N, C-alpha and C positions, 0 to 999 in steps of 0.2 A: 525437533524444531517448533513443533507446536508448544511445548512448554516454555520456551523462550519467547515465542510471540505472545502468549498468554501473560507471562510476567510483564513484559513491555507494554502490554495494553492496560493491564490492571494497576500497575504502579502510579502513572499519573491519575488514573480515574480516582485511585484512593485518595490522593492529595487533593483532587477538585472537590471530591464529595466532603471529604472531612473539614477542609476550608471554609466551603460554602455552607454546610450544615452546622458549624460552629457560628458562623456570622448570623445565618436564621436564627439560631436558638438563643445567643447570647450577645445580639448585637449592643445592647445598651450596657453591657458590662465591660466591653472593649473600649479603649481610649482611640482615637482617630489614628494614630500611626500603626496601632496594632490590625485594626480593619483594614487600613491600606495594605498592610503587609500579606494578610490572609487573602485580599483580592488580587494582590500581584502574584502570589504563590499560584493561585488557582488559574490565573491567566497564563502564565508562563508554562505550567503544566498542560493545559488544554491546547497551547501552541506547540508543545513538544509532542503530545498525542496527535495533533494534526499532520505534523511532520512525519510521524511513524506510519500513519494510516497512509499517507501519500506514498511513501517509500514502498510500503506493502503492496499497495495497488499496482504502483510501476513494476514491482517484481513480478506480479502476477500477470499483468500484461506482456512483459517481456517472455515469461514462461510460455504463456499461451501462444504468442508468435512463434516461439522455436518449436512447439509441438505441432503446430499448423505447417511450418515450413518442413519439419522431418516427414509429417504424414503425406506431404505434396511430392517430396522427393521419392518415397516409397512407392508411390502409385504412379510414377511416369514409367513408361516402359523404356527399357535399356536398350540402346541400338549401338551395333558396333561400327556402323559407317552411316554418312547421310544418306537419305533416301533422294533418289533421282527422279525427277519427273520424266516420264517418256515422252518425247516430242512426237510430231506428226513422222509416220514412216515414210520413207523415200523409197519408192519402187522404181 
């Protein structure tokens, strides 16, 4: 799973870094439509990365909640019948 996560994080980052570094280095050599395309690609890849990171964090929270719930159920004592409170004795 770590390999998949690593790939999914690096792919949009490579596109973002590549497009922005090209713009920084060669801005004057690109015409306006090409600059807009590079910026658009960087923006869409940044949004893709944002969605992926959000999903990853959501899965982590869900997994942490499941572990807490499992841990709590293991620490509760098992009883076979409900406990009754003894009332005042009548003599």
